[in-house]
Backbone as numpy.savetxt, mean C-alpha at the origin, in Angstrom:
# Nx Ny Nz CAx CAy CAz Cx Cy Cz
38.19 4.48 5.75 37.69 4.36 4.20 37.26 3.39 4.39
37.54 2.44 3.83 37.33 1.27 3.41 36.59 0.18 3.86
37.10 0.09 4.95 36.23 -0.43 7.07 34.84 0.04 6.76
34.81 2.18 6.28 33.28 2.25 7.18 32.54 2.04 5.73
32.56 1.83 4.63 32.15 1.48 3.60 32.12 0.42 3.67
32.71 -0.35 3.86 32.27 -2.06 3.77 31.57 -2.09 4.92
31.20 -1.55 5.35 30.12 -1.29 7.22 28.52 -0.78 6.53
29.12 0.15 6.39 27.48 0.67 5.25 26.88 -0.32 3.88
28.29 -0.71 3.81 27.08 -2.02 2.69 26.74 -3.34 3.45
27.72 -3.22 4.39 26.82 -3.90 5.77 25.02 -4.19 5.13
24.93 -2.90 5.64 23.95 -1.84 6.38 23.39 -1.86 5.68
23.45 -1.98 3.87 22.97 -1.69 3.14 21.97 -3.54 3.07
22.84 -4.25 2.53 22.54 -5.45 2.06 21.08 -6.16 3.28
21.16 -5.83 4.67 21.02 -6.37 5.54 18.89 -5.63 5.47
19.44 -4.63 4.80 18.30 -3.52 5.20 16.96 -4.08 3.75
18.16 -4.58 2.48 17.75 -5.20 1.24 16.96 -6.98 1.98
17.66 -7.33 2.86 17.00 -8.43 3.30 15.98 -8.39 3.99
15.53 -7.28 5.10 14.26 -6.70 6.06 13.28 -6.99 4.97
13.65 -6.07 3.55 13.16 -5.56 2.33 12.53 -6.09 1.35
13.32 -7.46 1.13 12.08 -8.88 0.48 11.25 -9.59 1.19
11.24 -8.96 2.48 9.52 -8.88 3.30 7.79 -8.45 3.49
8.37 -7.12 2.08 7.85 -6.63 1.85 6.67 -7.36 0.88
6.50 -8.24 0.02 6.22 -8.93 -1.15 5.94 -10.07 -0.55
6.91 -10.95 0.96 6.60 -12.40 0.13 6.98 -12.42 2.06
5.95 -13.39 3.20 6.04 -13.54 4.34 7.28 -14.20 5.16
7.07 -14.91 4.64 8.25 -16.53 4.52 8.80 -17.02 3.56
10.45 -16.61 3.45 11.51 -17.02 2.35 12.68 -17.48 2.65
12.86 -18.34 1.63 13.69 -19.43 1.44 15.36 -18.49 1.77
16.45 -19.08 2.14 17.41 -18.90 1.32 18.41 -18.56 0.48
17.88 -19.92 -0.45 17.92 -19.47 -1.77 17.37 -18.21 -2.46
15.74 -17.60 -2.24 14.75 -16.75 -3.01 14.95 -16.01 -2.32
15.51 -15.31 -1.03 17.21 -13.68 -0.25 17.61 -13.92 -1.55
18.78 -15.00 -1.17 19.46 -14.37 -2.29 19.82 -13.97 -3.51
18.49 -15.12 -4.35 18.20 -14.18 -5.71 17.75 -13.38 -6.32
16.69 -13.43 -5.16 15.80 -11.78 -4.78 17.05 -10.32 -5.07
17.89 -10.34 -3.95 19.05 -9.13 -3.94 20.43 -9.36 -4.30
20.21 -10.31 -5.23 21.40 -11.12 -6.25 23.16 -10.85 -5.07
22.91 -12.00 -4.49 24.26 -11.75 -3.48 24.34 -14.12 -3.17
25.46 -14.19 -3.18 25.46 -15.28 -2.94 25.66 -15.79 -2.03
25.00 -17.00 -1.56 23.48 -17.71 -0.54 24.56 -16.77 1.08
25.72 -17.78 0.98 26.89 -17.55 2.81 26.71 -16.26 3.33
27.15 -15.08 1.82 26.45 -13.65 2.74 25.36 -13.54 2.71
24.28 -13.90 2.41 22.97 -14.19 2.93 22.79 -14.54 4.15
24.18 -16.55 3.91 23.01 -16.32 5.25 23.90 -16.18 6.91
25.02 -15.42 6.58 25.86 -14.33 6.76 25.31 -13.31 7.55
24.18 -13.02 7.14 23.29 -11.28 7.38 22.62 -11.80 7.98
21.46 -13.25 7.53 20.04 -14.10 8.16 20.76 -14.19 9.63
22.46 -14.42 9.76 21.93 -15.17 11.08 22.17 -13.83 11.93
22.65 -12.46 11.64 23.34 -11.73 12.77 21.16 -10.76 12.76
20.91 -11.02 11.86 19.17 -10.20 12.22 18.61 -11.25 13.04
18.67 -12.78 12.62 18.39 -13.33 13.66 19.07 -13.10 14.89
20.16 -13.10 15.42 20.46 -13.25 16.09 19.54 -11.59 16.75
19.54 -10.23 17.11 18.87 -9.15 17.17 17.09 -9.56 17.11
17.06 -11.05 16.82 15.46 -10.79 16.54 14.18 -10.01 15.53
15.65 -9.86 14.59 14.76 -9.30 13.40 13.83 -9.61 12.75
14.60 -11.31 12.41 14.24 -11.93 11.40 13.74 -13.31 12.57
12.87 -14.16 12.11 13.51 -16.30 12.82 13.07 -17.15 11.29
13.79 -18.34 11.52 14.14 -19.10 11.05 13.37 -20.48 11.49
11.89 -20.45 10.51 11.19 -21.86 11.02 12.38 -22.84 10.56
12.35 -24.41 11.34 13.72 -25.31 11.33 12.82 -26.15 11.20
11.32 -26.22 10.48 10.85 -27.75 9.67 10.80 -27.04 8.57
10.71 -25.44 7.94 10.65 -25.36 6.66 12.06 -24.70 6.22
12.47 -24.32 7.28 14.05 -23.81 6.72 13.88 -22.07 6.34
12.82 -22.19 6.73 12.57 -20.36 5.98 12.59 -19.80 6.78
12.48 -18.67 6.73 12.65 -17.16 7.19 10.95 -16.41 6.93
10.40 -15.47 8.42 9.41 -14.79 8.53 10.50 -14.06 9.27
9.60 -12.49 9.39 9.91 -11.31 10.67 10.38 -11.21 11.52
10.58 -10.99 12.47 10.98 -11.65 13.73 10.45 -10.16 14.97
10.02 -10.51 16.26 9.77 -9.62 17.25 10.06 -8.73 16.83
11.14 -7.76 16.94 11.63 -6.64 17.04 10.95 -5.68 15.29
10.63 -6.48 14.52 9.87 -5.35 14.47 8.78 -5.08 14.20
7.32 -5.55 15.18 6.27 -4.73 15.94 6.48 -4.36 17.12
8.05 -5.17 17.87 8.23 -3.49 18.49 8.39 -2.83 18.84
9.15 -2.29 17.12 9.62 -0.60 16.49 8.49 0.00 16.25
7.48 -0.84 15.26 6.58 -0.05 14.45 5.50 0.79 16.31
5.63 -0.13 16.98 4.71 0.08 18.49 4.79 1.14 18.21
6.28 2.02 18.43 6.48 3.33 18.66 6.58 4.50 17.47
6.00 3.22 16.68 5.38 5.06 16.13 4.45 5.86 15.76
5.15 7.92 15.87 4.56 8.97 16.67 3.23 8.60 15.72
2.23 8.28 16.58 0.64 8.73 15.52 0.52 10.03 14.98
1.19 11.03 15.57 1.34 12.70 14.91 2.13 12.30 13.32
2.75 11.52 13.45 3.64 10.94 11.81 2.98 9.55 11.49
2.70 8.93 11.56 1.64 7.94 10.91 0.32 8.01 11.35
-0.50 7.93 10.04 -1.29 7.78 8.94 -2.52 6.36 9.13
-1.72 4.97 8.93 -1.88 3.74 9.42 -2.52 4.16 11.16
-1.43 4.60 12.24 -3.00 4.13 12.81 -3.76 5.19 13.10
-2.97 6.58 13.07 -3.92 8.34 13.55 -6.05 7.50 12.75
-5.34 6.91 11.87 -6.83 7.71 11.36 -7.71 5.67 11.55
-7.45 4.89 12.06 -7.52 4.18 12.32 -9.60 3.99 12.90
-9.43 4.45 13.81 -10.46 4.66 14.72 -11.85 5.18 13.09
-11.08 6.02 12.22 -12.33 6.43 11.55 -12.38 5.68 10.66
-11.62 4.64 10.03 -11.75 3.48 9.31 -12.52 2.93 10.06
-12.91 2.23 10.62 -13.45 1.75 11.35 -14.90 1.68 11.84
-14.88 3.03 12.26 -16.05 4.03 11.85 -17.28 4.04 10.97
-16.12 4.18 9.85 -16.90 3.91 8.36 -17.78 2.40 7.95
-16.76 1.76 8.23 -16.60 0.60 8.58 -18.08 0.15 8.90
-18.72 0.51 10.16 -19.29 -0.16 10.09 -20.79 0.45 10.69
-20.89 1.59 9.65 -21.22 2.46 8.93 -22.32 2.01 7.40
-20.51 1.59 6.64 -21.61 1.21 5.07 -20.82 -0.02 5.03
-20.70 -0.82 5.96 -20.71 -1.91 5.84 -19.37 -3.23 4.90
-19.01 -2.31 4.79 -17.93 -2.84 3.53 -16.33 -2.42 3.91
-15.23 -3.48 3.41 -13.72 -3.69 4.11 -12.99 -1.93 2.92
-12.66 -1.51 3.90 -11.93 0.15 4.22 -10.69 -0.33 4.11
-10.20 0.60 3.11 -8.78 0.25 2.94 -7.80 1.91 3.30
-6.79 2.65 3.74 -5.84 2.88 3.49 -4.76 3.49 2.13
-4.20 3.79 1.12 -2.98 3.71 0.51 -2.15 5.29 0.18
-1.09 4.58 0.01 -0.08 5.83 0.28 0.69 5.48 -1.02
1.05 6.36 -2.52 1.79 6.34 -3.37 3.37 5.41 -2.61
4.17 4.84 -3.34 5.90 4.51 -3.56 6.78 4.59 -4.97
6.44 4.72 -4.74 6.91 5.32 -6.72 5.89 4.27 -7.72
6.45 4.05 -7.71 5.32 3.55 -9.17 4.55 2.26 -8.62
4.16 2.06 -7.78 2.69 1.50 -6.58 2.05 1.77 -6.22
0.85 1.34 -5.16 0.54 1.91 -4.00 0.44 0.53 -3.03
1.14 1.26 -1.92 0.90 0.19 -0.24 -0.56 0.37 0.00
-0.76 -0.36 0.59 -1.73 -1.06 1.78 -1.63 -0.48 2.95
-1.04 0.64 3.85 -1.03 0.85 4.59 -1.80 0.30 6.14
-2.90 0.10 5.73 -3.68 0.42 6.23 -5.22 -0.64 5.94
-6.27 -1.35 6.81 -7.17 -2.01 6.47 -7.95 -2.37 7.88
-9.51 -2.38 7.12 -10.44 -2.56 8.38 -11.36 -3.93 7.23
-11.42 -4.69 7.77 -12.72 -5.90 7.30 -13.46 -5.55 6.99
-14.94 -5.90 6.49 -16.20 -6.41 6.76 -16.10 -7.72 7.63
-17.07 -7.06 8.34 -17.98 -7.98 8.84 -18.65 -9.16 8.35
-18.75 -8.91 6.63 -20.24 -9.17 5.79 -19.11 -10.67 5.45
-20.20 -11.82 5.54 -19.41 -12.73 5.50 -18.97 -13.55 4.74
-19.35 -12.90 3.02 -18.89 -11.88 1.09 -18.86 -10.64 1.84
-17.12 -10.87 1.73 -16.30 -10.31 1.09 -15.20 -10.20 0.97
-14.80 -8.66 0.96 -13.47 -7.99 0.12 -12.05 -8.04 1.34
-10.89 -9.06 1.45 -9.92 -8.69 1.85 -9.25 -8.55 1.12
-8.76 -7.20 2.35 -7.28 -6.11 1.71 -6.31 -6.56 3.09
-5.25 -7.10 2.20 -4.29 -7.55 2.77 -2.59 -6.23 2.84
-3.48 -5.58 4.73 -1.52 -4.97 4.61 -0.76 -5.11 4.62
-0.04 -4.09 3.70 1.19 -4.33 3.12 1.13 -4.94 1.18
0.14 -4.97 1.09 0.06 -5.70 -0.45 0.37 -4.47 -1.12
1.48 -4.87 -2.16 1.73 -3.67 -3.04 0.67 -3.84 -4.66
0.46 -3.56 -5.04 -0.35 -3.15 -6.30 0.33 -1.87 -6.58
-0.46 -2.22 -8.54 0.20 -0.87 -10.24 -0.84 -0.18 -9.47
0.02 0.99 -10.09 -0.74 2.62 -10.37 -1.95 1.93 -11.24
-1.52 1.72 -12.15 -2.38 1.43 -13.93 -3.63 1.31 -14.05
-3.81 0.79 -12.29 -5.94 0.46 -12.52 -6.27 0.38 -11.43
-7.34 0.36 -10.58 -7.75 0.13 -9.80 -8.34 2.58 -9.33
-8.88 2.34 -8.55 -9.97 3.57 -7.69 -8.15 4.34 -7.23
-8.43 3.43 -6.16 -7.45 4.39 -5.45 -5.88 4.57 -7.03
-5.66 3.55 -7.52 -4.21 3.70 -8.21 -4.86 5.06 -9.17
-5.82 5.96 -9.37 -6.09 6.67 -9.96 -6.21 8.25 -9.36
-7.11 7.97 -8.49 -7.08 9.03 -6.92 -5.26 9.28 -6.45
-4.25 8.29 -6.30 -3.24 9.15 -6.03 -1.99 9.32 -7.12
-3.12 9.36 -8.81 -2.39 9.65 -10.23 -2.46 11.31 -10.65
-4.20 10.89 -9.72 -4.84 12.48 -10.91 -4.86 13.65 -9.01
-4.23 12.99 -8.26 -3.71 14.52 -7.36 -2.84 14.43 -6.75
-2.18 14.30 -8.34 -0.45 14.67 -7.60 -0.13 15.76 -8.83
1.06 15.58 -9.02 1.87 17.44 -9.89 1.39 16.96 -11.53
1.29 17.29 -12.23 1.52 17.51 -13.94 2.70 16.27 -14.30
4.04 16.42 -13.77 5.39 16.11 -13.75 5.53 14.53 -13.78
4.70 14.58 -11.93 5.34 13.22 -11.86 3.41 11.82 -12.85
2.65 12.89 -13.20 2.17 11.74 -14.39 2.77 11.76 -15.37
3.26 12.31 -16.35 3.80 13.14 -17.07 5.21 11.37 -17.16
6.04 11.35 -15.47 6.84 10.14 -15.46 6.41 8.95 -15.84
4.92 8.96 -14.74 4.66 7.75 -14.50 3.75 6.83 -16.17
3.49 8.34 -16.86 2.72 7.14 -18.14 3.54 6.90 -19.44
4.86 8.04 -19.01 5.70 7.64 -20.03 7.19 6.46 -19.36
6.91 5.56 -18.18 7.57 4.62 -18.39 7.50 3.77 -19.34
8.70 3.77 -19.00 9.19 1.83 -19.75 8.53 0.21 -19.16
7.89 0.87 -18.34 7.14 -0.30 -17.70 6.07 0.42 -17.88
5.02 0.79 -18.47 3.83 1.02 -18.22 3.29 -0.33 -19.31
2.39 -0.95 -18.82 1.57 -2.13 -19.54 1.48 -1.62 -20.57
1.66 -2.43 -21.86 0.78 -2.16 -23.37 -1.02 -1.94 -22.96
-1.64 -3.19 -21.67 -2.80 -3.14 -22.07 -3.84 -2.12 -22.05
-3.03 -0.64 -21.35 -3.25 0.60 -20.65 -2.85 1.66 -21.18
-4.20 2.02 -22.46 -4.28 3.18 -22.92 -4.24 3.92 -22.34
-3.12 5.09 -22.87 -2.56 6.12 -21.97 -2.82 7.49 -21.81
-3.95 7.87 -23.65 -4.72 8.88 -23.37 -6.55 8.52 -22.81
-6.72 6.83 -22.71 -7.94 7.02 -22.16 -7.37 7.13 -20.90
-6.21 6.58 -19.98 -5.99 7.09 -18.59 -5.98 8.64 -17.98
-5.41 9.29 -18.92 -4.80 10.64 -18.98 -6.53 10.67 -18.76
-7.82 10.53 -20.05 -9.19 10.54 -19.15 -9.48 10.46 -18.11
-9.07 9.59 -17.74 -9.84 8.90 -16.50 -10.11 9.79 -15.44
-8.24 10.02 -15.74 -7.49 10.91 -14.33 -8.36 11.88 -14.45
-9.06 13.42 -15.32 -9.58 14.06 -15.52 -10.66 14.36 -14.21
-11.45 12.55 -15.00 -12.93 13.25 -14.78 -12.78 12.59 -13.22
-12.03 11.48 -12.71 -11.09 11.20 -10.73 -10.80 13.24 -10.42
-10.51 14.34 -11.48 -9.87 15.93 -11.07 -11.87 15.84 -10.18
-12.45 15.82 -11.14 -13.68 16.80 -11.71 -14.53 16.45 -10.72
-14.42 15.29 -10.12 -15.30 14.89 -9.30 -14.83 14.45 -7.91
-13.71 14.63 -7.62 -13.44 14.58 -6.44 -13.20 13.04 -6.13
-13.65 12.15 -6.44 -13.21 9.96 -6.03 -13.76 10.09 -7.64
-13.28 8.24 -7.22 -12.23 7.78 -7.73 -13.67 6.09 -8.20
-13.91 5.39 -9.37 -14.87 4.38 -9.17 -14.11 3.12 -9.77
-13.87 2.37 -9.60 -13.77 0.74 -10.44 -14.21 -0.51 -9.58
-14.61 -1.04 -11.44 -15.51 -1.79 -11.42 -14.60 -3.29 -12.05
-14.60 -4.49 -11.57 -13.95 -5.54 -12.40 -12.98 -5.31 -13.05
-11.97 -4.13 -12.50 -11.15 -3.37 -12.82 -10.39 -4.32 -12.92
-9.76 -4.36 -11.51 -8.69 -4.85 -11.52 -8.27 -6.47 -10.97
-9.32 -6.55 -10.60 -10.24 -8.21 -9.41 -11.28 -8.51 -10.19
-11.84 -9.71 -10.83 -12.06 -10.09 -10.99 -13.95 -9.92 -9.55
-14.96 -9.95 -9.99 -15.76 -9.53 -9.03 -15.63 -8.73 -7.55
-14.62 -7.75 -7.98 -14.71 -6.65 -6.60 -14.78 -5.49 -7.56
-15.03 -4.64 -6.62 -15.35 -3.09 -6.70 -15.35 -1.90 -6.14
-14.76 -0.51 -6.12 -14.33 0.08 -5.30 -14.70 1.85 -5.72
-14.48 2.40 -4.47 -14.72 3.72 -4.18 -13.99 4.04 -4.04
-12.84 5.58 -4.20 -11.19 6.07 -3.08 -11.76 7.35 -3.10
-10.80 8.17 -2.38 -11.07 9.59 -2.37 -9.65 9.48 -2.15
-9.25 11.22 -2.00 -8.35 11.64 -2.16 -8.29 12.05 -0.74
-7.14 12.06 0.25 -6.83 12.66 1.59 -5.68 13.57 2.05
-6.23 15.49 1.46 -5.45 16.13 1.96 -5.24 16.64 3.67
-3.88 16.93 3.57 -3.47 17.40 5.06 -4.07 18.87 4.96
-3.77 19.28 5.91 -4.28 20.74 5.96 -3.36 22.04 5.51
-2.40 21.44 5.02 -1.60 22.87 4.34 -1.83 22.35 2.28
-3.21 21.11 2.33 -3.42 20.84 1.29 -2.94 20.30 0.28
-1.53 19.15 1.07 -0.84 17.89 0.53 -2.14 16.38 0.32
-1.14 16.27 -1.29 -2.30 14.72 -0.80 -1.90 13.62 0.07
-1.85 13.28 0.99 -1.20 12.13 1.73 -1.91 10.93 1.52
-2.92 10.36 1.42 -2.48 9.23 0.95 -4.81 9.13 0.63
-5.32 8.11 0.03 -6.30 7.17 -0.43 -7.03 5.95 0.60
-8.44 6.61 0.08 -9.67 6.42 1.75 -10.27 5.48 0.09
-10.47 4.40 0.20 -10.74 3.19 -0.03 -11.72 2.65 0.32
-13.10 1.87 -0.34 -14.39 1.10 0.21 -14.26 -0.14 -0.46
-14.48 -1.00 -0.96 -13.76 -2.12 -1.00 -15.11 -3.13 -0.83
-16.00 -3.67 -2.58 -16.57 -5.21 -1.09 -16.86 -6.51 -2.69
-17.77 -6.99 -2.70 -17.78 -7.34 -4.23 -19.28 -7.02 -5.02
-19.07 -7.98 -6.03 -20.66 -7.06 -6.94 -21.77 -6.81 -6.76
-21.60 -7.97 -6.29 -23.07 -8.46 -5.51 -23.68 -7.41 -5.05
-22.77 -6.27 -4.39 -23.52 -5.65 -3.15 -23.24 -4.64 -3.62
-21.75 -3.61 -4.04 -21.63 -2.77 -5.30 -22.47 -2.42 -6.12
-23.15 -2.08 -6.18 -23.28 -1.73 -8.41 -22.93 -0.43 -8.13
-23.07 0.24 -9.57 -22.30 1.31 -9.85 -22.83 2.37 -9.67
-23.88 2.27 -8.84 -25.12 3.24 -7.94 -24.55 3.64 -6.66
-24.34 2.34 -6.27 -23.87 1.97 -5.23 -22.19 3.00 -4.82
-21.38 2.95 -5.78 -19.88 3.21 -5.34 -20.66 4.82 -5.51
-20.97 5.71 -6.05 -21.28 6.51 -6.47 -22.59 7.37 -4.92
-23.75 6.00 -4.36 -23.83 6.65 -3.25 -23.28 6.44 -2.56
-22.28 6.09 -2.81 -21.06 6.33 -1.29 -19.72 7.41 -1.32
-19.65 7.85 -2.60 -18.53 8.12 -2.83 -18.93 10.11 -1.57
-19.54 10.17 -1.59 -19.84 11.92 -0.71 -19.26 11.35 0.83
-19.95 10.20 1.30 -19.40 10.04 2.49 -18.35 10.02 2.75
-17.66 9.03 1.86 -16.21 8.97 1.73 -15.82 10.69 2.11
-15.91 10.85 1.38 -15.29 12.69 0.69 -14.84 13.76 2.35
-16.27 13.34 2.75 -16.05 13.70 3.98 -16.21 13.35 5.68
-15.64 11.93 5.07 -14.87 11.27 6.24 -13.26 11.39 6.23
-13.31 11.41 4.11 -11.22 11.54 4.37 -11.15 13.59 5.37
-12.25 14.80 4.44 -11.82 15.75 4.83 -11.53 15.78 6.53
-12.33 14.46 7.20 -11.95 15.10 8.31 -10.58 13.99 8.54
-10.34 13.76 8.39 -9.23 12.54 8.72 -8.56 13.64 8.39
-7.59 14.19 6.98 -7.41 16.03 6.99 -6.69 16.10 7.62
-7.47 16.67 8.33 -7.78 17.74 9.38 -6.53 17.26 10.72
-7.67 16.16 10.79 -5.75 15.80 12.14 -4.01 15.52 11.26
-4.57 15.72 9.88 -2.71 14.85 9.44 -1.61 16.42 9.39
-1.13 16.33 10.04 -0.55 17.46 10.28 0.48 17.88 9.09
């Protein structure tokens, strides 16, 4: 039993190392050890195993690690029926061609939203959206969509969290959530990032469950408040079609 516990612990630690790369693409031994709270010698042994199996690669010049090819090989075997990032990509590309701005797909992960897919605008001045980026649920069009259409219990848990930023008034946020539910979409104008604007809508599956948030974003020089409201019905229609494809 003790050997089994040690084996499971080693697996957990190896997974903790891989999860470090959700926040940065290149990490050194000291950075990883500090982030997961383990001694460098332990992390070094685990990294050696992960490197041998192809899950991480070490850059000899910088002595930093990045994800290896095995991660990408595994991702190619995700079923399109289970992976909205893959299944909905053609719809996102078509929406980008129609409206000319960056299109992103977000899901909620705890107290954050995670960008699982993005189609970049082809325009010279554009907002670049990085796949895998984690953002707070307290600000932004997609954040408010993901929270507004979640359960009341989930909303209150978030609003009463000790991590809730004091700069965001909870009562005002509740009012914004009510507006999102009434309108069926959310907008943000330089709310999280100076010079950027966005509009987001929910994606519900055939069972009526919230699966993701679809957003359009770009520079405020092209996306006025009126333009965001003008684009909202287009996104709602596309999101409805997306939802039909999801189980």
